[in-house]
N, C-alpha and C positions, 0 to 999 in steps of 0.2 A: 516600758522604759528601757532605755539604751545603756547596755553597761560597755563602759570603757575598760577596754585591756591593755595593760602596759605590754610595748612589745620590747624586749630584751634584745639589742643585737650582737651579733656573734663578736663586733669588738669589745664588748662588754666584760667578757668571760675571761676566765685566766689559765693559765697552762696547768694542763691533766683535767680539766672540766670535760664531763660530758654533756652533750646537748642533742634535743632534735630539733631539725628545722621545722618552722611553722608558717613561714611567709617570706616574701619579698618585698622590696620598695615596689611599687606598680608604677611610679612616674615615669619610668623609661622602658621602652620596649626591648632597645639594644641590650639594656641590663640583664633582662630576664631570659633573652636569646642567649647571651654570652654564659649564663648560669647553665640553660640546657645543653651548650656545646662543651661544657666542663663535665657534666652528669650529675649535676647538683639538682637535686628536687625536693619539693615539700614531702615532709614525713620521714627522711633519711637521717641515721643518727650518725654522731661524729663526737671526735673527740679534740680538743686543743692539745697540740703537742709541743709547740712552742712560741711563746708570744713574748718576746723582747720590747723594749723602749722604743725601739723604731724598725722600719722595714715591714714585709709581710708578717701575717699571721700565718703559723704551719699548723694544719688541720689533717686529720685522718677522718675521711668521710666514707662510709662503708667499704674499707680496706685500702683504699686509695689514699696516697699521701699529696695534699695539695698546698701550695703556699697562695694565699689571698691578699690583696692588698686591703690597706686598712679601710679605704674608701668604699670599696666594695664590702667589706664585711660589715660597715655599718649599715647596708643595705638589706642585710641576711637576718632576718629576725628569727629568733631561736626559743627554747624553753630546755632550761637547765635542768639535766637529771640528775639528782642527788646520789645514785647507786652506780658508782662505774662499772659498767658491764662489756666495755669493749677492752 
């Protein structure tokens, strides 16, 4: 029996949320290469620094601050961590 796992995307989180990257949308090879160029990999921990109604989402991933566009954030799958560790 296959278990269907809900994938929460980065853009679904709120400011201050801590997360672990669990996967990416695999439909576009260029997207995965872009994330690699930015130093974003599966298993990294991060925190949403600022998420306003418009514009990019500001995140801290392994001590690096990045602004990620909302379209890109929809393709990054995360697991929310309840205990803030960053």
